[in-house]
C-alpha positions in Angstrom: 10.6 39.6 -6.8 13.9 38.1 -7.6 15.2 35.0 -5.8 18.9 34.7 -5.0 20.6 31.9 -6.9 22.3 29.4 -4.7 25.2 27.8 -6.4 24.9 24.0 -6.4 27.9 21.9 -5.4 29.9 20.4 -8.2 28.7 16.9 -6.9 25.1 17.8 -7.4 25.8 19.4 -10.8 27.3 16.1 -11.9 24.4 14.1 -10.5 22.0 12.6 -13.0 18.7 14.4 -13.0 16.9 11.0 -13.1 18.7 10.0 -10.0 17.8 13.3 -8.3 14.1 12.9 -9.3 14.0 9.3 -8.1 15.6 10.3 -4.8 13.0 13.1 -4.4 10.1 10.7 -5.1 11.5 8.2 -2.5 12.2 10.9 0.1 8.8 12.4 -0.2 7.0 9.0 -0.5 5.3 10.3 -3.7 5.0 6.9 -5.4 3.4 5.0 -2.6 1.0 8.0 -2.2 0.0 7.9 -5.8 -0.2 4.1 -5.7 -2.6 4.3 -2.7 -4.7 6.9 -4.4 -4.9 5.1 -7.6 -5.9 1.9 -5.8 -8.6 3.6 -3.8 -9.9 5.3 -7.0 -10.1 2.0 -8.9 -11.6 0.2 -5.9 -14.4 2.7 -5.2 -14.9 4.0 -8.8 -16.6 7.2 -7.7 -18.8 9.2 -10.0 -16.7 12.3 -9.4 -13.1 11.1 -9.2 -11.7 14.6 -8.7 -13.8 15.2 -5.5 -13.0 11.7 -4.3 -9.3 12.3 -4.6 -9.6 15.6 -2.9 -11.4 13.9 0.0 -8.8 11.2 0.1 -6.0 13.7 0.2 -7.8 15.3 3.2 -8.0 12.0 4.9 -4.3 11.4 4.2 -3.4 14.8 5.5 -5.2 13.9 8.8 -3.3 10.7 9.0 -0.1 12.7 8.5 -1.1 15.3 11.2 -1.8 12.6 13.7 1.1 10.4 12.6 -1.2 7.4 11.9 -1.0 5.0 9.0 -3.3 5.4 6.1 -6.0 2.7 6.5 -6.1 0.0 3.9 -9.0 -0.1 1.5 -9.5 -3.8 2.4 -11.6 -4.7 5.4 -12.5 -8.0 7.1 -15.3 -8.6 4.6 -12.9 -8.2 1.7 -10.4 -10.5 3.3 -13.1 -13.2 3.9 -14.2 -12.9 0.4 -10.6 -13.2 -0.9 -10.2 -16.4 1.3 -13.3 -17.9 -0.2 -12.1 -17.2 -3.7 -9.0 -19.2 -3.0 -10.9 -21.9 -1.1 -12.6 -23.1 -4.3 -13.8 -26.5 -2.9 -15.1 -24.9 0.3 -12.9 -27.0 2.5 -12.2 -24.1 4.9 -8.5 -24.1 4.2 -6.1 -22.7 1.7 -2.6 -23.7 0.9 0.5 -21.7 1.8 1.0 -20.9 -1.9 -2.5 -19.6 -2.1 -1.8 -17.4 0.9 1.3 -16.0 -0.8 -0.8 -15.2 -3.8 -3.3 -13.5 -1.7 -0.6 -11.3 -0.1 0.6 -10.3 -3.6 -2.9 -9.5 -4.6 -3.2 -7.2 -1.6 0.0 -5.5 -2.8 2.2 -6.7 0.0 5.8 -7.3 -1.0 7.1 -10.9 -0.7 9.7 -9.9 1.9 7.1 -7.9 4.0 4.8 -10.6 5.5 5.0 -13.7 7.6 5.0 -17.0 5.8 3.4 -19.6 8.1 5.0 -22.9 8.6 1.7 -24.9 8.4 1.0 -26.1 4.9 -2.6 -24.8 4.9 -4.5 -22.0 6.8 -8.0 -21.7 7.9 -9.9 -18.4 7.5 -9.2 -17.1 11.0 -5.3 -17.7 10.5 -5.5 -16.2 7.0 -7.3 -13.0 8.3 -5.0 -12.6 11.2 -1.8 -12.9 9.1 -3.4 -10.6 6.3 -4.4 -7.9 8.8 -1.0 -8.0 10.4 0.8 -7.7 7.0 -1.5 -4.8 6.0 -0.9 -3.1 9.2 2.9 -3.5 9.0 2.9 -2.2 5.4 0.5 0.6 5.8 1.6 3.8 4.3 3.0 6.4 6.8 3.2 9.8 5.3 
């Protein structure tokens, strides 16, 4: 079957294909999707990566269907472990700078999380802020 050719506007003819490709990737949220899939793959390291990715895509499709965010791969246990890694001395507190580094390690952009005023955070505050940031930055398909 032949498909009718639709003439492109002169503006789109002049557009840089790289710009068009970048716009497509942004509009369709392809890069965050691939980033999430890659992160999940490396985190879980399944024996069968293809099957794992298929199952993840099914889970993402369900999130898209119900308009819910894709859950983070990090849970409370992971956050508590992260806190303890920064709390080297076991003092029960981490500095604001360590908190910022933890947010970067979680993949949360610097402008996308609350920076507390207090100079140090306990584990409960850290986990509350981290969960809030992960929730606010969760992928919506």
